[in-house]
C-alpha positions in Angstrom: 99.8 -86.6 109.3 99.7 -82.8 109.6 98.4 -82.4 106.1 95.7 -84.9 106.7 94.6 -83.1 109.8 94.5 -79.8 108.1 92.7 -81.2 105.1 90.0 -82.6 107.4 89.6 -79.3 109.1 89.4 -77.4 105.7 86.6 -79.7 104.6 84.5 -78.8 107.7 85.0 -75.1 106.8 84.0 -75.8 103.2 80.8 -77.7 104.1 79.8 -75.1 106.7 80.4 -72.2 104.3 78.3 -74.0 101.8 75.5 -74.3 104.3 75.8 -70.5 105.1 75.5 -69.7 101.5 72.5 -72.0 101.0 70.6 -70.4 103.9 71.4 -66.9 102.7 69.9 -67.7 99.3 66.8 -69.1 101.0 66.0 -65.8 102.8 62.7 -64.5 101.6 59.2 -63.6 102.6 59.2 -65.9 105.6 62.2 -64.1 107.1 60.6 -60.7 106.4 57.5 -61.9 108.2 59.5 -63.1 111.2 60.9 -59.6 111.5 57.5 -58.1 111.2 55.9 -60.3 113.8 58.9 -59.8 116.1 58.5 -56.1 115.8 54.7 -56.4 116.4 55.2 -58.5 119.6 57.7 -56.0 121.0 55.5 -53.0 120.0 52.5 -54.4 122.0 54.6 -54.9 125.1 55.4 -58.5 124.5 58.7 -60.4 124.3 60.4 -63.0 122.0 60.4 -66.5 123.6 62.9 -68.9 122.0 62.8 -72.6 122.6 64.6 -75.7 121.5 66.3 -78.9 122.6 69.9 -80.0 122.4 72.3 -78.1 120.1 69.3 -76.1 118.7 68.6 -75.0 122.3 72.1 -73.8 122.8 71.9 -71.7 119.7 68.6 -70.5 120.7 70.0 -69.2 124.0 72.7 -67.3 122.1 70.1 -65.8 119.8 67.9 -64.7 122.7 71.0 -63.1 124.4 71.9 -61.2 121.2 68.4 -59.9 120.7 68.1 -58.7 124.2 71.5 -57.0 124.0 70.2 -54.9 121.1 66.9 -53.9 122.8 64.7 -56.6 121.4 63.5 -58.3 124.7 64.0 -62.0 124.4 64.3 -65.0 126.7 65.0 -68.7 126.2 62.5 -71.3 127.6 63.5 -75.0 127.8 60.6 -77.0 126.5 60.9 -79.7 129.2 61.0 -77.1 132.0 58.1 -75.3 130.3 56.0 -78.4 130.9 56.8 -78.1 134.6 55.9 -74.5 135.2 58.1 -72.4 132.9 55.1 -71.8 130.7 54.3 -69.1 133.1 56.9 -66.8 131.6 54.8 -66.4 128.6 51.9 -64.0 127.9 49.5 -63.8 124.9 51.4 -60.7 123.6 54.6 -62.7 123.3 55.9 -64.4 120.2 57.1 -68.0 120.6 59.9 -69.1 118.2 60.6 -72.9 118.2 63.9 -74.1 116.7 64.2 -77.7 115.5 66.0 -78.6 112.3 64.0 -81.8 111.9 60.8 -80.4 113.3 60.2 -83.8 114.8 61.7 -83.4 118.3 59.2 -85.1 120.8 60.3 -83.0 123.8 59.7 -79.8 121.9 56.4 -80.9 120.2 54.8 -81.9 123.6 55.2 -78.3 124.7 53.7 -76.6 121.7 50.0 -77.3 122.2 50.0 -76.2 125.8 51.9 -73.0 124.8 49.4 -72.2 122.0 46.5 -72.6 124.5 47.9 -69.4 126.0 47.1 -67.5 122.8 50.7 -66.9 121.6 51.7 -67.0 118.0 54.2 -69.7 117.0 57.0 -69.3 114.5 59.2 -72.3 113.8 62.7 -72.3 112.3 63.1 -75.7 110.6 64.9 -77.4 107.7 61.5 -77.7 106.0 57.9 -76.8 106.6 56.9 -80.3 105.9 57.2 -81.6 109.5 55.0 -81.9 112.6 56.4 -78.7 114.1 55.7 -76.8 110.8 52.0 -78.1 110.8 51.5 -76.6 114.2 53.1 -73.2 113.3 51.6 -69.9 112.2 54.8 -69.3 110.3 57.7 -71.4 109.3 61.1 -69.9 108.4 62.9 -72.6 106.3 66.7 -73.1 106.5 67.4 -76.3 104.5 71.0 -77.4 104.7 72.3 -80.3 102.4 74.7 -81.9 104.7 76.4 -81.8 108.1 80.2 -81.4 108.4 80.0 -84.6 110.4 81.4 -87.5 108.3 78.3 -89.5 109.4 76.1 -86.6 108.6 74.7 -86.9 112.0 76.3 -84.4 114.5 74.7 -80.9 114.2 77.5 -78.8 112.7 76.5 -77.1 109.4 72.9 -76.7 110.6 73.9 -75.1 113.9 76.3 -72.8 112.2 73.7 -71.8 109.6 71.1 -71.3 112.4 73.6 -69.1 114.4 74.1 -66.8 111.3 70.3 -66.8 110.6 69.8 -65.6 114.2 72.5 -62.9 113.8 70.8 -61.7 110.7 67.5 -61.6 112.5 69.0 -59.6 115.4 70.9 -57.1 113.2 67.8 -56.5 111.1 65.8 -55.9 114.2 68.5 -53.5 115.4 68.2 -51.5 112.2 64.5 -51.5 112.0 64.0 -50.5 115.6 66.5 -47.6 115.3 68.8 -49.0 118.0 71.9 -46.8 118.5 75.5 -47.2 119.8 74.4 -45.1 122.8 71.5 -47.5 123.4 73.9 -50.5 123.1 76.1 -48.9 125.7 73.2 -48.5 128.2 72.7 -52.3 127.9 76.4 -53.0 128.6 77.3 -50.6 131.4 79.8 -52.9 133.0 82.1 -53.7 130.0 84.5 -51.9 127.7 81.9 -51.8 125.0 79.6 -49.8 127.2 82.4 -47.4 128.2 83.4 -46.8 124.6 79.9 -46.0 123.3 78.7 -43.9 126.3 81.8 -42.1 127.4 83.0 -39.1 125.4 86.6 -38.0 124.7 86.3 -35.2 127.2 85.6 -37.8 129.9 88.9 -39.6 129.4 91.3 -37.0 128.2 94.2 -35.5 130.2 93.6 -31.9 131.3 95.2 -29.3 133.5 98.9 -29.9 134.3 98.6 -33.6 133.1 99.7 -32.6 129.5 102.2 -30.0 128.1 101.2 -27.1 125.9 103.9 -24.8 124.6 104.2 -21.8 122.2 106.0 -22.0 118.8 108.9 -20.0 120.1 109.5 -22.3 123.1 112.9 -24.0 123.0 113.1 -27.8 122.8 114.8 -28.1 126.2 111.9 -26.2 127.9 109.4 -28.3 126.1 111.1 -31.4 127.3 111.0 -30.1 130.9 107.2 -29.5 130.6 106.7 -32.9 129.1 108.6 -34.4 132.1 106.5 -32.5 134.6 103.3 -33.7 133.0 104.7 -37.2 132.6 103.6 -37.4 129.0 105.5 -38.2 125.8 104.6 -35.1 123.8 104.2 -31.4 123.8 101.4 -29.7 122.0 102.2 -26.5 120.2 99.5 -23.8 120.3 99.4 -20.1 119.4 98.4 -17.2 121.7 94.7 -18.0 121.4 95.4 -21.7 122.2 94.7 -22.9 118.7 96.5 -26.0 117.7 99.6 -25.6 115.6 101.5 -28.8 116.0 103.0 -31.6 118.2 106.5 -32.6 119.3 107.0 -36.1 120.7 109.9 -37.7 122.5 110.4 -39.8 119.3 110.7 -36.5 117.3 113.4 -35.4 119.8 115.4 -38.6 119.4 115.3 -38.4 115.6 116.2 -34.6 115.7 119.1 -35.2 118.0 120.6 -37.7 115.7 120.8 -35.0 113.0 121.5 -32.0 115.1 123.4 -32.1 118.4 122.2 -28.4 119.1 118.5 -29.4 118.9 117.8 -28.4 122.5 118.1 -24.8 121.7 115.9 -24.9 118.6 112.4 -23.5 118.6 109.3 -25.7 118.5 108.1 -24.1 115.3 111.2 -25.5 113.6 110.9 -29.1 114.8 107.2 -29.8 115.4 104.9 -31.8 113.2 102.5 -29.2 111.9 98.7 -29.8 111.5 98.7 -33.0 113.6 95.7 -35.4 113.8 93.2 -34.3 116.5 89.8 -35.3 117.8 86.9 -33.3 119.0 86.2 -33.4 122.7 82.6 -34.3 122.1 83.4 -37.4 120.1 82.8 -40.8 121.5 85.7 -42.6 123.3 85.5 -45.4 120.8 86.7 -43.0 118.1 90.0 -42.6 120.0 90.7 -46.3 119.8 89.9 -46.4 116.1 92.2 -43.4 115.5 95.1 -45.0 117.4 94.7 -48.2 115.5 94.4 -46.5 112.1 97.2 -44.0 112.4 99.5 -45.9 114.7 99.9 -42.9 117.0 100.5 -42.9 120.8 99.2 -39.4 121.6 95.8 -38.0 120.4 95.3 -34.2 120.8 91.9 -33.2 121.8 90.4 -29.9 120.5 87.1 -28.0 120.8 84.9 -26.9 117.9 87.3 -23.9 117.3 90.3 -26.2 117.2 91.6 -24.9 120.4 93.5 -27.3 122.5 91.4 -29.0 125.2 93.4 -31.9 126.4 95.4 -35.0 125.4 94.8 -38.7 125.3 98.0 -40.9 125.9 97.5 -44.4 124.5 99.1 -45.7 127.8 96.0 -44.4 129.6 93.5 -46.5 127.6 94.2 -49.9 129.3 93.7 -48.3 132.7 90.3 -46.9 131.5 89.6 -50.5 130.2 89.1 -49.1 126.6 91.8 -51.4 125.1 
């Protein structure tokens, strides 16, 4: 029974992957023109208005949300509601993008002519240009899919997956073409971890002052441990007289050293520290700290300035509180 269930699930993945590859191979001049017309609409002060019914409508909402999140102003307009007043959200500078795999959806088609009377351009995304929606469109972006993952070839599955990927491709190309940056992304996501990571710098989240321990290379281990305790951190940074970074000594280093040498408490930091440790520039984005922690599997990240002088410390335990992990 379990094998049959998994086999059925695998078939769905295989069919949908087949659909993704097919639509990828179909990308051509029509997709390029979609990007250009989208750019033109935004440049003249308009917006991208997506519309669709049923499953296509749900995907259209997601595409509109993705486009807006990367600075390409987009909204979703339900075609039925459009016939009852929502057409008012459109202006002639906008670009209307209608999504319907069959291109024969009556509720959608009834809205197209009134919309075009407003003077907007119409781009349709369909399985084929040979449909009623295609005949009404200024541009058709084809996305033919051979079969649905549904065993009856009825429930929208492969087509909606392919449409979602097509929308993501559209949005990411728009991001690139419009020069949208990580900092821009953060401004559109001020309330979440994404926004904090791409707008906050390392200097904004690091420990400073007496919240981290800095010792000299001739400091004894026991004194370094005391400073670590006062600062409530798991490491001591070793720096020279000019505060340039030399090394780091962690509580893990202490445990390992104590196993080998019972007199470790009287040894100097220069003898037990890890020299030339990984460090990050104070002006780097906070997101780089998360990447560094994940890549090097470290719990403390030393912060330095341009001259590699010690500026602060980031303890991995602080990151969840800052909502960065």
